[in-house]
N, C-alpha and C positions, 0 to 999 in steps of 0.2 A: 895563245891566239894569233894567227896569221893576222898580218898588217893588213891586207886586203879584205878580210873578214872584218877586222876592227874599225875600217875607215867604212863600209857598208853599213856598220851597228849606227857609226856617228851621224852618217846619212838619212838614217829615219829617223835618229834622236833629232835632229836639226829639225828636219821635216815637222816632228809633232811640236817642237816649240815653236814653229813657228806657226803652225795652225793655232797652238794657246795662244800667241802674240796677238792674231786677230781678234782675240775676244778679251785682250786688257782692258780696254777703255768702255766696251758695250760687253752686258751680260750675254752668257750664251743663251740665247733665246731664238727657237726655230722659227718663227715668224719673221723675224729681224735677218737672218741667215736668208731664209728662203727669198726675200725681196732684195736682199744684195748681192747682185748677179757677180762683182767685181771678187768679192769674199769668197762666193760659192767656187768660182774658177779657180781662184788661190789655195782653196781646200782641196779643190780635185786634183790640182796638180802634184801639190804634196802627197795626196794619197798615190799618185802615179809613182812619184819618187820612193816612198815607201815600199810600194810594191814590187818595183822593181829591185830596189837595196835586197829585199825579202829575198825574190826569185834567185838572183845571184847568191846568196849566202846557203839557200836550199841546193842548189846546183854543184856548189862547192863543198861542202860538207855535210854531213848526218849529224854530226856533234852539236850544232846548235839548234837548241829548240827554242821555238817560237809559238804560243797559244795564235792558234788561227792561221797558221802561216800561209796554208793553202788559198783559204776564204780571202788575203789580204792580195794576195796574187790573183786570185779571180776578181777581184774588185779593180784591181790595177788594168785588168787585161779588158773589163767592163766598160770602166771610163772611158780608155783607148779606142776602142772597137766598137763600141755602142753607144758613143757618146750622145746620139739621140735619144737615148734611153736609160740616162744615168736619173736614178731616183734621188730626189732630194731629202726624204724620208730617211732610206738608208744610209745616204751620206750623213746625215748628221747623226743617226744611230752610232755609227762608227765612230763619228769623233767622239759622243759622248760616254759611249758605253765600252769599246774596244781602245781607243787611243790610250786612255791611261793604263790600262792593264800592260798595253805594249810598252809603253814608256818605262814603267817600274821593270817590265822585263828587259829592256836592253840597258837600262842603267845598272843592274845587275850583274849583268853580262860584262859590261865594260868596267866595272869594278873587281872583277876576279883577279 
Protein backbone atom coordinates (compact mmCIF):
# COMPACT_ATOMS: atom_id res chain seq x y z
CA UNK A 1 0.00 0.00 0.00
CA UNK A 2 1.28 3.45 -0.90
CA UNK A 3 2.50 5.56 2.00
CA UNK A 4 0.13 8.38 1.04
CA UNK A 5 -2.91 6.11 1.29
CA UNK A 6 -1.66 4.63 4.54
CA UNK A 7 -1.25 8.16 5.94
CA UNK A 8 -4.84 9.03 5.03
CA UNK A 9 -6.09 5.79 6.59
CA UNK A 10 -4.27 6.71 9.80
CA UNK A 11 -5.80 10.19 9.63
CA UNK A 12 -9.26 8.60 9.48
CA UNK A 13 -8.48 6.23 12.33
CA UNK A 14 -7.06 9.03 14.49
CA UNK A 15 -10.15 11.17 13.88
CA UNK A 16 -12.45 8.29 14.84
CA UNK A 17 -10.40 7.62 17.97
CA UNK A 18 -10.55 11.30 18.87
CA UNK A 19 -14.35 11.28 18.53
CA UNK A 20 -14.52 8.17 20.72
CA UNK A 21 -12.29 9.95 23.24
CA UNK A 22 -14.87 12.69 23.69
CA UNK A 23 -17.13 10.07 25.28
CA UNK A 24 -14.65 8.32 27.56
CA UNK A 25 -15.79 10.10 30.70
CA UNK A 26 -19.40 10.70 29.70
CA UNK A 27 -21.91 8.26 28.25
CA UNK A 28 -22.74 8.39 24.56
CA UNK A 29 -26.01 10.20 25.07
CA UNK A 30 -27.64 12.23 22.31
CA UNK A 31 -29.17 14.85 24.59
CA UNK A 32 -25.82 15.50 26.29
CA UNK A 33 -24.14 15.69 22.88
CA UNK A 34 -26.77 18.06 21.50
CA UNK A 35 -26.33 20.41 24.46
CA UNK A 36 -22.51 20.48 24.28
CA UNK A 37 -21.52 22.91 21.54
CA UNK A 38 -17.81 22.30 21.98
CA UNK A 39 -18.12 18.54 21.52
CA UNK A 40 -20.49 18.96 18.58
CA UNK A 41 -18.01 21.23 16.81
CA UNK A 42 -15.11 18.90 17.57
CA UNK A 43 -17.03 15.90 16.22
CA UNK A 44 -17.96 17.85 13.09
CA UNK A 45 -14.33 18.86 12.56
CA UNK A 46 -13.20 15.26 12.84
CA UNK A 47 -15.90 14.21 10.37
CA UNK A 48 -14.52 16.83 7.99
CA UNK A 49 -11.08 15.23 8.33
CA UNK A 50 -12.53 11.75 7.79
CA UNK A 51 -14.39 12.97 4.70
CA UNK A 52 -11.39 14.75 3.21
CA UNK A 53 -9.08 11.77 3.77
CA UNK A 54 -11.71 9.44 2.27
CA UNK A 55 -12.07 11.74 -0.74
CA UNK A 56 -8.31 11.73 -1.28
CA UNK A 57 -8.25 7.93 -1.14
CA UNK A 58 -11.12 7.67 -3.64
CA UNK A 59 -9.29 9.98 -6.06
CA UNK A 60 -5.98 8.15 -5.66
CA UNK A 61 -7.11 4.54 -6.05
CA UNK A 62 -10.08 2.33 -6.67
CA UNK A 63 -8.55 -0.65 -4.89
CA UNK A 64 -9.47 0.51 -1.38
CA UNK A 65 -13.05 -0.30 -0.39
CA UNK A 66 -14.67 1.69 2.39
CA UNK A 67 -18.35 1.24 3.17
CA UNK A 68 -20.35 4.41 2.67
CA UNK A 69 -17.33 6.22 1.18
CA UNK A 70 -19.43 8.51 -1.02
CA UNK A 71 -21.76 9.30 1.88
CA UNK A 72 -18.74 10.12 4.06
CA UNK A 73 -17.51 12.62 1.49
CA UNK A 74 -21.01 14.05 1.07
CA UNK A 75 -21.27 14.53 4.83
CA UNK A 76 -17.96 16.37 4.84
CA UNK A 77 -19.20 18.66 2.08
CA UNK A 78 -22.47 19.26 3.92
CA UNK A 79 -20.65 20.21 7.13
CA UNK A 80 -18.27 22.57 5.34
CA UNK A 81 -20.59 24.17 2.81
CA UNK A 82 -23.91 23.85 4.62
CA UNK A 83 -22.67 24.56 8.11
CA UNK A 84 -25.92 26.30 8.95
CA UNK A 85 -27.96 23.21 8.07
CA UNK A 86 -26.01 20.51 9.90
CA UNK A 87 -28.38 18.11 11.61
CA UNK A 88 -27.30 16.98 15.07
CA UNK A 89 -29.44 13.87 14.62
CA UNK A 90 -27.66 12.87 11.42
CA UNK A 91 -24.20 13.54 12.88
CA UNK A 92 -25.11 11.53 15.98
CA UNK A 93 -26.36 8.66 13.80
CA UNK A 94 -23.04 8.63 11.96
CA UNK A 95 -21.11 8.55 15.24
CA UNK A 96 -23.18 5.69 16.65
CA UNK A 97 -23.93 3.61 13.57
CA UNK A 98 -21.31 4.18 10.87
CA UNK A 99 -18.05 5.15 12.56
CA UNK A 100 -17.63 1.76 14.28
CA UNK A 101 -17.96 0.03 10.88
CA UNK A 102 -15.47 2.43 9.30
CA UNK A 103 -13.08 1.99 12.22
CA UNK A 104 -13.10 -1.80 11.76
CA UNK A 105 -12.49 -1.47 8.03
CA UNK A 106 -9.59 0.94 8.54
CA UNK A 107 -7.94 -1.29 11.12
CA UNK A 108 -8.30 -4.27 8.81
CA UNK A 109 -6.76 -2.34 5.89
CA UNK A 110 -3.84 -1.14 8.01
CA UNK A 111 -3.17 -4.68 9.22
CA UNK A 112 -2.92 -6.11 5.70
